[in-house]
C-alpha positions as CSV (number, residue, x, y, z in Angstrom):
1,M,-69.0,60.3,99.1
2,H,-66.9,61.8,102.0
3,E,-69.6,60.7,104.5
4,M,-67.9,57.3,104.5
5,S,-64.6,58.7,105.6
6,I,-66.2,60.9,108.2
7,A,-68.2,57.9,109.6
8,Q,-64.9,55.9,109.7
9,S,-63.2,58.8,111.5
10,I,-66.0,58.8,114.1
11,V,-65.6,55.1,114.7
12,D,-61.8,55.5,115.0
13,I,-62.2,58.3,117.6
14,V,-64.7,56.1,119.5
15,N,-62.2,53.2,119.4
16,D,-59.4,55.4,120.7
17,T,-61.5,56.9,123.4
18,L,-62.9,53.7,124.7
19,A,-59.7,51.8,124.4
20,E,-58.7,53.1,127.9
21,N,-61.8,51.5,129.5
22,E,-62.5,48.1,127.9
23,K,-65.6,47.5,130.0
24,S,-67.5,50.6,128.5
25,K,-70.3,49.8,126.2
26,L,-71.1,52.5,123.7
27,K,-74.8,53.6,123.7
28,E,-74.7,56.8,121.7
29,V,-72.4,59.1,119.7
30,A,-73.5,62.7,119.2
31,V,-72.0,64.8,116.5
32,D,-72.4,68.4,115.5
33,I,-72.2,69.1,111.7
34,G,-72.4,72.6,110.3
35,E,-74.3,73.3,107.1
36,M,-71.1,74.5,105.4
37,V,-69.5,71.1,105.8
38,A,-71.8,69.8,103.1
39,V,-72.5,66.5,104.8
40,V,-75.8,64.8,104.0
41,P,-77.0,63.6,107.4
42,E,-78.9,60.6,106.0
43,S,-75.7,59.5,104.1
44,L,-73.6,59.8,107.2
45,Q,-76.1,57.8,109.1
46,F,-76.1,55.1,106.4
47,C,-72.3,54.9,106.3
48,Y,-72.0,54.8,110.1
49,E,-74.5,51.9,110.3
50,A,-72.7,50.0,107.6
51,I,-69.3,50.4,109.4
52,V,-70.6,49.4,112.8
53,Q,-72.9,46.6,111.6
54,E,-70.5,43.7,112.5
55,T,-68.9,45.4,115.5
56,E,-69.6,45.8,119.2
57,Y,-71.0,49.2,118.4
58,H,-73.9,47.8,116.2
59,N,-76.5,49.0,118.8
60,A,-75.0,52.4,119.4
61,V,-77.0,55.3,118.0
62,L,-75.5,58.1,116.0
63,N,-77.2,61.4,116.9
64,I,-76.6,64.1,114.2
65,N,-77.1,67.7,115.1
66,V,-77.0,70.0,112.1
67,I,-75.7,73.5,113.0
68,P,-77.2,76.3,110.9
69,L,-75.0,78.8,109.0
70,K,-75.0,82.1,110.9
71,I,-73.1,85.3,110.4
72,K,-72.4,88.5,112.4
73,C,-72.3,91.7,110.5
74,N,-69.3,93.9,111.3
75,N,-71.2,97.1,110.1
76,C,-74.6,96.9,111.9
77,N,-73.6,94.2,114.5
78,I,-76.6,91.9,113.9
79,E,-76.4,88.1,113.9
80,S,-78.5,86.3,111.4
81,K,-79.0,82.9,109.7
82,I,-77.8,82.7,106.1
83,E,-80.0,81.2,103.5
84,K,-78.8,79.8,100.1
85,Y,-75.2,80.8,100.9
86,A,-75.9,84.5,100.3
87,F,-72.9,85.9,102.3
88,L,-74.2,89.4,103.0
89,C,-76.0,91.0,105.9
90,P,-79.8,90.8,105.4
91,K,-80.3,94.1,107.2
92,C,-77.6,96.4,105.6
93,E,-76.5,94.2,102.7
94,S,-72.8,94.5,103.8
95,T,-70.3,91.8,102.9
96,N,-68.2,92.8,105.9
97,I,-69.3,89.7,107.9
98,N,-67.9,86.9,110.0
99,V,-69.2,83.4,110.0
100,I,-70.1,82.4,113.6
101,S,-71.5,79.0,113.1
102,G,-72.1,76.4,110.5
103,E,-68.5,75.1,109.9
104,E,-68.5,72.6,112.8
105,L,-67.6,69.0,112.5
106,N,-67.3,67.7,116.1
107,I,-68.1,64.8,118.3
108,R,-70.2,66.4,121.0
109,Y,-70.3,63.5,123.4
110,L,-70.2,59.7,123.8
111,E,-72.7,58.0,126.0
112,V,-71.5,54.7,127.5
113,D,-72.6,52.2,130.1
């Protein structure tokens, strides 16, 4: 379960970021997770809550935004969402494509008081 290590990394980043301002109280952490990262949002949520349960972040919300897997075809120039990891253009069936979203794993923002 790599969700536990991802949740721990989120908490570590929050700790490092808020260390500069000890009076800040964390209200929310928003993360973007691409479909290709293969993170189960419910598992990440569970792991995050388990880690922060006995900390000053226990009331902070984890907001998970799942980013769809999208490609751009280099032959016909269309952008489209990929279903079932079929990496070919749905219009011209070319495999000459670039992934343009769906590989993200970022903290989008921290909301503090």
